[in-house]
C-alpha positions as CSV (number, residue, x, y, z in Angstrom):
1,M,0.0,0.0,0.0
2,F,1.2,3.5,-0.9
3,V,0.0,6.9,0.1
4,W,1.1,9.6,-2.3
5,R,1.0,13.1,-1.1
6,S,1.1,14.7,-4.6
7,L,0.9,13.7,-8.2
8,D,4.7,14.0,-8.4
9,Q,5.1,11.0,-6.0
10,V,3.0,8.6,-8.2
11,P,5.5,6.3,-10.0
12,A,5.5,6.7,-13.8
13,D,5.4,2.9,-14.2
14,L,2.3,2.5,-12.0
15,G,0.4,0.5,-14.6
16,S,-3.3,0.3,-15.2
17,T,-5.6,1.4,-12.3
18,V,-9.2,1.7,-11.3
19,V,-9.8,5.1,-9.7
20,V,-12.3,6.3,-7.1
21,I,-12.4,10.1,-6.4
22,G,-14.0,12.1,-3.6
23,N,-13.5,13.9,-0.3
24,F,-14.3,10.7,1.5
25,D,-14.7,12.5,4.8
26,G,-15.5,9.9,7.4
27,V,-15.4,7.0,4.8
28,H,-19.0,6.3,5.6
29,L,-21.1,3.4,4.1
30,G,-21.8,5.3,0.9
31,H,-18.1,5.8,0.3
32,Q,-17.5,2.1,1.2
33,H,-20.2,1.2,-1.4
34,V,-18.4,3.1,-4.1
35,I,-15.1,1.5,-3.2
36,A,-16.6,-2.0,-3.1
37,R,-18.0,-1.6,-6.6
38,A,-14.6,-0.3,-7.8
39,R,-13.0,-3.3,-6.3
40,E,-15.3,-5.5,-8.3
41,V,-14.3,-3.6,-11.5
42,A,-10.6,-3.9,-10.7
43,D,-10.8,-7.6,-10.0
44,G,-12.8,-8.2,-13.2
45,L,-10.5,-6.6,-15.6
46,P,-8.6,-9.0,-17.9
47,G,-4.9,-9.7,-17.3
48,T,-3.0,-8.6,-14.3
49,P,-5.5,-7.1,-11.7
50,A,-5.5,-3.3,-11.8
51,R,-4.6,-1.5,-8.6
52,L,-7.5,0.4,-7.0
53,V,-6.4,4.0,-6.2
54,A,-8.5,6.3,-4.1
55,V,-8.1,10.0,-4.8
56,T,-8.9,12.4,-1.9
57,F,-8.2,16.0,-1.1
58,D,-6.4,17.8,1.7
59,P,-7.4,20.2,3.0
60,H,-11.1,20.0,2.5
61,P,-12.0,22.1,-0.6
62,M,-14.4,24.2,1.4
63,A,-11.5,25.2,3.7
64,V,-9.8,26.8,0.7
65,L,-12.7,28.2,-1.2
66,R,-15.0,29.3,1.6
67,P,-13.1,28.8,4.9
68,E,-15.8,30.5,6.9
69,H,-18.2,27.7,5.9
70,A,-15.8,24.8,6.1
71,P,-17.1,21.9,8.1
72,L,-15.3,20.3,11.0
73,T,-13.9,17.1,9.5
74,L,-14.8,13.6,10.6
75,T,-11.3,12.2,10.1
76,D,-7.8,13.6,9.9
77,I,-6.0,12.7,6.7
78,D,-4.0,9.8,8.2
79,A,-7.1,8.2,9.6
80,R,-8.9,8.8,6.3
81,C,-6.2,7.0,4.3
82,A,-6.2,4.1,6.7
83,L,-10.0,3.8,6.4
84,L,-9.8,3.9,2.6
85,V,-7.4,1.0,2.5
86,E,-9.5,-0.9,5.0
87,A,-12.5,-0.4,2.7
88,G,-10.6,-1.9,-0.2
89,A,-8.3,0.6,-1.9
90,D,-4.8,-0.5,-2.7
91,D,-3.3,3.0,-2.7
92,V,-4.3,6.5,-1.9
93,L,-3.4,9.7,-3.7
94,V,-3.8,12.7,-1.4
95,L,-4.1,15.7,-3.8
96,P,-3.1,18.9,-2.1
97,F,-6.1,21.2,-2.7
98,S,-5.4,24.8,-3.5
99,R,-7.0,27.7,-5.4
100,E,-4.8,26.7,-8.3
101,V,-6.2,23.1,-8.3
102,A,-9.7,24.6,-7.9
103,A,-9.2,26.6,-11.1
104,W,-8.5,23.5,-13.2
105,T,-11.1,22.9,-15.8
106,P,-12.7,19.4,-15.8
107,Q,-10.6,18.5,-18.8
108,E,-7.4,19.6,-17.0
109,F,-8.3,17.5,-14.0
110,I,-9.0,14.5,-16.1
111,S,-5.8,14.9,-18.1
112,R,-3.5,15.5,-15.1
113,V,-4.9,13.1,-12.6
114,I,-6.9,10.4,-14.2
115,V,-5.1,9.9,-17.5
116,E,-1.5,11.1,-17.1
117,G,-1.1,10.6,-13.4
118,L,-3.0,7.3,-12.7
119,H,-3.4,5.7,-16.1
120,A,-7.0,4.8,-15.3
121,S,-8.8,2.0,-17.1
122,A,-11.9,2.7,-15.1
123,V,-13.3,5.5,-12.8
124,V,-16.0,4.9,-10.2
125,V,-17.6,7.8,-8.3
126,G,-20.7,8.8,-6.5
127,A,-23.6,9.8,-8.9
128,N,-23.5,13.3,-7.6
129,F,-19.7,13.8,-8.0
130,R,-18.7,17.2,-9.3
131,F,-15.2,18.5,-10.1
132,G,-13.3,21.2,-11.9
133,T,-13.6,24.9,-11.8
134,R,-17.0,26.0,-10.3
135,A,-17.9,22.3,-10.0
136,S,-18.6,22.3,-13.8
137,G,-17.7,18.7,-14.4
138,D,-19.9,15.7,-13.5
139,V,-20.3,12.0,-14.3
140,A,-21.4,12.8,-17.9
141,T,-18.3,14.9,-18.3
142,L,-16.1,12.0,-17.1
143,A,-17.9,9.5,-19.4
144,A,-17.5,11.6,-22.5
145,A,-13.8,12.1,-21.7
146,G,-13.4,8.4,-21.1
147,Q,-14.7,7.5,-24.5
148,D,-11.8,9.4,-26.0
149,A,-9.1,8.5,-23.4
150,G,-10.0,4.8,-23.0
151,F,-11.4,4.5,-19.5
152,T,-14.9,3.5,-18.4
153,V,-17.0,5.4,-15.9
154,E,-19.6,4.4,-13.4
155,G,-21.6,6.8,-11.2
156,I,-23.0,5.0,-8.1
157,D,-26.2,6.1,-6.5
158,L,-25.6,6.8,-2.8
159,D,-29.2,6.7,-1.7
160,G,-29.1,4.2,1.1
161,G,-32.9,3.9,1.3
162,P,-33.9,4.2,5.0
163,Q,-30.2,4.7,5.9
164,V,-28.6,8.1,5.1
165,W,-25.1,8.0,3.6
166,S,-23.8,11.5,4.1
167,S,-20.9,13.2,5.9
168,T,-23.3,16.0,6.7
169,Y,-25.7,13.6,8.2
170,V,-23.0,12.1,10.4
171,R,-22.0,15.6,11.6
172,T,-25.7,16.3,12.4
173,C,-25.9,13.2,14.5
174,L,-22.8,14.1,16.4
175,Q,-24.1,17.6,17.1
176,A,-27.1,16.0,18.7
177,G,-25.0,13.5,20.7
178,D,-26.5,10.7,18.6
179,V,-23.4,8.6,18.3
180,E,-25.5,5.5,17.6
181,G,-27.0,7.2,14.5
182,A,-23.5,8.3,13.4
183,A,-22.3,4.7,13.8
184,E,-25.1,3.4,11.6
185,A,-24.1,5.8,8.8
186,L,-20.4,5.0,9.2
187,G,-20.6,1.3,9.6
188,R,-18.5,1.6,12.8
189,P,-18.4,3.7,16.0
190,Y,-17.4,7.3,15.4
191,A,-13.8,8.0,16.7
192,V,-11.4,10.8,17.2
193,S,-7.7,10.3,17.4
194,G,-4.6,12.3,18.6
195,V,-1.7,12.4,20.9
196,V,-2.5,12.5,24.6
197,V,-1.5,15.7,26.3
198,K,-1.4,16.8,29.9
199,G,-4.6,18.4,31.2
200,D,-5.5,19.8,34.6
201,Q,-5.0,16.3,36.1
202,R,-8.2,16.8,38.2
203,G,-9.4,13.4,37.1
204,R,-6.3,11.8,38.7
205,D,-7.0,13.6,42.0
206,L,-10.6,12.3,41.9
207,G,-9.5,8.8,41.3
208,F,-10.4,8.8,37.6
209,P,-7.3,9.6,35.6
210,T,-8.2,10.6,32.0
211,A,-6.4,10.7,28.7
212,N,-6.8,14.2,27.3
213,V,-6.9,14.3,23.4
214,P,-6.9,17.6,21.5
215,T,-9.4,17.6,18.7
216,S,-8.9,20.9,16.9
217,G,-10.6,20.9,13.5
218,L,-12.3,17.5,14.1
219,A,-16.0,17.0,14.7
220,T,-16.8,15.8,18.2
221,P,-20.1,14.6,19.8
222,A,-22.2,17.1,21.8
223,D,-21.1,17.9,25.3
224,G,-21.8,15.0,27.6
225,V,-20.5,11.7,28.9
226,Y,-20.2,8.6,26.7
227,A,-19.3,4.9,26.8
228,G,-16.7,3.9,24.4
229,W,-13.2,2.5,23.8
230,L,-9.6,3.7,23.8
231,L,-7.1,2.2,21.5
232,Q,-3.3,2.8,21.5
233,R,-2.7,3.1,17.8
234,E,1.1,2.7,17.9
235,V,1.0,-0.6,19.8
236,V,1.0,-3.7,17.6
237,D,-2.1,-5.9,18.2
238,A,-3.3,-3.6,20.9
239,E,-6.7,-4.4,22.3
240,P,-9.3,-1.6,22.7
241,L,-9.8,-0.7,26.3
242,P,-13.3,0.1,27.8
243,A,-13.6,3.8,28.7
244,A,-15.9,6.4,30.1
245,I,-15.5,9.5,27.9
246,S,-16.2,13.1,28.8
247,V,-16.7,15.7,26.0
248,G,-17.0,19.4,27.0
249,T,-15.6,22.1,29.2
250,N,-16.0,20.5,32.7
251,P,-18.4,23.2,34.0
252,T,-18.0,22.1,37.6
253,F,-14.5,23.7,37.6
254,E,-13.8,27.4,36.8
255,G,-11.2,28.4,34.3
256,V,-11.9,25.6,31.7
257,R,-12.9,27.2,28.4
258,E,-11.8,24.9,25.6
259,R,-13.8,21.8,24.7
260,R,-12.0,18.6,25.6
261,V,-12.3,14.9,24.9
262,E,-11.1,13.0,28.0
263,A,-11.2,9.2,28.4
264,Y,-11.0,7.2,31.7
265,V,-10.0,3.6,31.0
266,L,-12.0,1.5,33.4
267,D,-10.1,0.2,36.4
268,R,-6.8,1.4,35.1
269,T,-5.0,3.9,37.2
270,D,-1.6,2.6,36.1
271,L,-1.6,3.7,32.5
272,D,0.9,6.4,31.4
273,L,-0.5,7.6,28.1
274,Y,1.1,11.0,27.8
275,G,2.5,11.4,24.4
276,V,0.8,8.2,23.1
277,D,-1.2,8.3,19.9
278,V,-4.7,7.0,20.7
279,E,-8.1,6.6,19.1
280,I,-11.2,7.2,21.2
281,S,-14.4,5.7,19.8
282,F,-18.0,6.5,21.0
283,V,-20.5,3.7,21.5
284,A,-23.4,5.3,23.5
285,R,-24.3,8.6,25.2
286,L,-24.8,8.3,29.0
287,R,-25.9,11.8,29.9
288,G,-25.5,15.5,29.2
289,M,-22.8,17.7,30.7
290,V,-23.9,19.3,34.0
291,A,-22.3,21.5,36.7
292,F,-22.2,19.9,40.2
293,E,-22.4,21.8,43.4
294,G,-19.7,19.9,45.0
295,I,-16.9,17.3,44.4
296,D,-18.8,14.5,46.3
297,A,-21.8,14.7,44.0
298,L,-19.5,14.7,41.0
299,I,-17.6,11.6,42.2
300,E,-20.8,9.7,42.9
301,T,-22.1,10.5,39.4
302,M,-18.8,9.5,37.8
303,K,-19.0,6.2,39.6
304,G,-22.5,5.8,38.1
305,D,-21.0,6.6,34.7
306,V,-18.4,3.9,35.1
307,A,-21.0,1.4,36.1
308,Q,-23.2,2.2,33.1
309,T,-20.2,2.0,30.8
310,R,-19.2,-1.4,32.2
311,A,-22.7,-2.7,31.6
312,L,-23.1,-1.3,28.1
313,L,-19.7,-2.6,26.9
314,G,-19.8,-5.9,28.8
315,A,-16.5,-4.9,30.3
């Protein structure tokens, strides 16, 4: 598996490919559906199986074109690449998105990326895929170009019927604290990842030491307490650990302003996770975030949170 961070890194002797293109934010079930179909196409081509290359963009195009309206992302670029490969891609091309790239005509994009860069035999995209300056290219544009350049095109309908396949839908679920709804659209629990940093260490003083993970730029569930899992990403064959997770500003204590994601691994006061790259996934919401009148009431509620987490996760 290769992750290329620009067209210049793609080897000239790559050979024939099948290409999927999109933002792929979250790599939800709709994205997975497109990749699965592209995998079928790649495996069905005669001769040596073509490599399946996923093309994605970083940063999100909206962050360049209309930054004031740019959404919080569901995955950082490293997590997105890993999820694309897990979904079936052989390689990933991360195309650095800029105003220069945004100004490419559909024909320039096809020529530079699909034909010259990736030597595509087939292209599979969502039926609503748009590309090129002012989003002027669509599936019909691709198909017409493919007839001349020698690649086939499929536009896959992403209507999941009763299930919504949309990054916007996932973000809406998270804003409401509906992590179960987000998981249904993603095909897995929603997760945030990052390197654990030192916080105020109040949890340790209360008997519930937490791993504090910055999430700048990433979507997080609504303020509250959740049951979920913590995984140490850099540990080979690491097992996910059951955790009670707090999202918010800890309103019981003064001076806390930034939103935080803090995970207490059940029954583990011996873990030293500072500087460790972790993934925190959300399974169920336990309650909203509230301010307590005293520490004793907070501790009793936290004990209840732990008991609920243990029961929900079977831990």
